[in-house]
N, C-alpha and C positions, 0 to 999 in steps of 0.2 A: 504494500500499500504506499502510495506517494502522497504526502500532504502538500497542497499548494496554498500558500498564503498570499492573498491579493488576487484570488481566483476570479473575481468578477471584473477585474481591470482589463485594460487592453492587452498587456503582455501576459498576465496570469491566465486569462481565459484561453489564449492561444496555446499556452503550455498545457493546460488541462486537455484541450482537444487533441493535441499531438500525443499526449500520453494515452488517451483513450483509443486513438487510431492505431496505436501500436499494441493495444490489448492490455495495457497496464492498469491496475486498479488505482483509482484517484479519490482522495478525500479533499473536497474543496471547502476551504474555510470561508464562511459567509457571515454576515451580520444581519440582524433584523431589518436594518436600513438598506441592505443591498438591493440593487435593481432586480425586481422579481422576474423580469424577462430574461436577464442574464443568468439568474439562478436556474430558471426553468430550462434554459438551453444547456447548461452544464449537466443537469439531471437527465435530460433527454439523450445526452451523449453517453450516459452511463456512469457519470461521476456521483459519488456519495457527497452530499452537502451536509456540513456540520456548522452550527452556529457557535462562534467563539470570537474572541477579541484580543488583539495584542496587548491591550491595556489590562486584561484580566488573566493573571498567571494561572489561576485554577482552570480556566477554560482551555488554556493552551496545553496543560498537562493532559486533559482529557482528549484533546485533539491529536496529541502525539502518541496515544496508546495504540499499539498495533501497527505503527507506521515504521517503515524502514528508512525513509529519506524525506526531506522537506525541500521544497523550492519556494523561496519567498521573493515576491516582487512588490510587496505592500509599501505604500508611502502615503503620507498625508498631503502631498503637494498638489495632486489633481482631484482628490476626493476627500472632503473633510466632513465628519459628523461631529456631534457634540462631544467635547473633550478631546478631539483629535488635534494634534499639533506635531511639529517636527520633534519636539522633546518627548511627547508621550508615545508616539507611534514609531517614527524613524529611529529613535534612539532607545528609550526605555522599553518600548514594546518589543524591539528585536533582542534586547538583552533578556527579556522574559522568555522569548522563544528559544534562545540559546540555552537557557537554564532548563527548559522543558526537554530540549533535545538531549542534553547531557543525562537527564534522569532516565530516559528510555534507551539510551545508547544508539542513537541513530547512526547509520553507516555513511550518510552523506548529507551535507547541509549546503545547498546551492543558494547563493546570495547575490542579488543584482546591485551593482554599485556604479560609480562614476569613474571617468578616466583618471589615471594617476597624474596626468600632466596639469590638472586643474590648479590654478594659482591664486584665485580670489577666495579668501576665507569667507565662509557663510555657515549658518546653522545646518543646512542640509549636508554640505560637504563634510563638515566636522562630524556630524552624526554617522555618515557613511564610513569615514575613516576609523572612527572609534568602534563601530561594529566589526569592521574588518580586523582590527586589532584584537577585539574580544574573541572572535572566532579563532584567530591564530593561537591563542593561549587556552582555549576551551577544552581541548582534547577531542572535540568532535571533528571527524573528517569533513573537510569543507572544500568548496570551490567558489571563488569570487569572480563574477563576470563584470568587468569594468567597461561598460558599454558606452559607446560614443553617442552622438545626438541621433535620436530616432527620427528618421525622415517623415514618418507618418504623424509625428507630433509637431516638429519644428518647421516642416514644410506643408503646413495645413492652415486653413483659415483662422482657426482658433488662436493661433499665435502670430497672425498678421500676414501669412503667406496665402493670400486670398486669390489663388489662381482661377477659381470658377468665375470671378468677377474681373479678372485680368489686372489685378493690382496686388502688389506684394510689398511688405515691409521687411527690410533687412537691417541687422544690427551692426553698427560700425561701418567701415568703408566697404565691406563685402569682398575684400581681396585675399583674406587668409583662408586656407583650406581646412575643411573638417572631413572626417571619415564617416559620413552619413551612413547609418545602418538601419535596416528594417527590423522592426520588432519581431516579425515572423522568423527571421534568421536568428535573433537572440533567443527566441523560444526553442528553436531547434537545437541550439548550442546548449541551453540549460538542460534539456532532456538528455542529450548525448553525454553531458558531463557526469550524469548520475552513475554511469558504469565505466567510465574511462579512468583507469588507474593512474595514468600520467597527469590527470587533472586534479588528483587528490592533494589537498593542502596547497593549492596554487591560486594565485590571482591572475586572471587571463585578460589581456586587452582585447576588447571586442570591437572590431572596426568593420566598415563596409568594404566593398571591393575597390574603391577608388577614393582618393582625396580630392575634394572639389571645393572651390570657393563659392560663396553665395551667388556671386555674379555668374559664375559658370553654371550653377544650378538654374538660374533664371534663364540663361541661354538655352539650356536643354528643354525647359518647359516651353519656351517660345517656339522651338523647333517642333516639338511634339504637338503643340496646340495650333501651330500655324499662324500665330499672331503675336504681336508685341505685348508685353506686360508693362504697366506703369509701376515704376520702382520708387519707393520712398525709403530713405536711409535715416536711421536714428543715429546721430553723431556720437562718437565714442565719448566726447566730453559730457554729453547729456547722460549717457549710460553711467559714467563715473559719478555724476552728481546724484543720480537716482540711487546708486549703490551706497555712496557715503551718507546720504540722507535717510536711508531706509532704517526704520526702527523695528518694525514687526519682523519676526524670523522668516516668515514665508516671503514677504516683500523683499527682504535682504537677499534671500536665496535666489529668487528669480532675477533680481538685478545682477547677481554674480554670474548666473548662467548666461545672461545676455552678454556680459563682458567677456566671458570665456568664448562664446560664439564669435564675438568681434575679433578676439585675439587669435582664433583658429585652434583646431585640435586635430592635426593629422596623426595618423598612426602607421605603424610598420606591420604589415601582414605576417612577417616572420615570427611575431610574438605568439601567434595562435598555435596551439599544439597540433602536430601532425596526427591525423586520425580522427579529429573532431570535425564536425560539420562547419566548414568555413562559410561565413556570411557571403552570399553571392548576389543578393538583389541590388541592382544598380538604381541610381536616381532616375535614369531614363526609363527603366522598367516601371518604377513607381509612378513617374509622370504619365506614362502610357496607360497604366491601369487606372489612375485617377481620372484621366480624361475620358476613358471609356465608360466609367461608372456613372 
């Protein structure tokens, strides 16, 4: 039985589906406030749903009983309920999960994190690094996936890349490359890491198949869509003002992520272990799929 924490989110639900497609039993951690349609989709795929909460250590102990491994993608950044915060979910909640994993003797703990090259301190990155450190000393066999920018998130209307309406916002000058990665490929890598011995007690850099600047991405979307996009840039000076002036942890963290985007985050594919599923979805494939949908 594989426990998936964050099972109703974008990445977590994809992981659940891939596990079920491979015939593996899945226990999907949900909450009373979880989207009922997403819960129903997981159950229809054959996943067992269990109500628990990272903020409730007792519920996590129950969730981990009979489980051999856990994959967690949970974060408070895009989905917040009462009492949720970076401190209570991304940090303390995952410490609770590690303790529950230790008690039952899990054989693998797969944790999704951020790239090691990030340089702007913020509550989210601090929490991720501290959980990585806690895993390293926990005695629980682990794999950390340090994933680059998800193209389905950062190249989508919700964060300003409004390609359906032919207008996009980029952060900074748009000249520095990022290793855009598809969440689908990250899901495949998370599943593969469960049984890959060389991934045991390792942090893996997870990048897409190519490093592209935001302006290069815009060019690809224009080619695929057959028309020009109106591009608006948020100056790096403004991004820095937002970062320095942010008081709330979530606001500070998003300001830092935008500065990291502006600074660029290329990766070297050689860091990914041989034998694991290498992310292969290109930005062009994503643009084509998005245009067709």
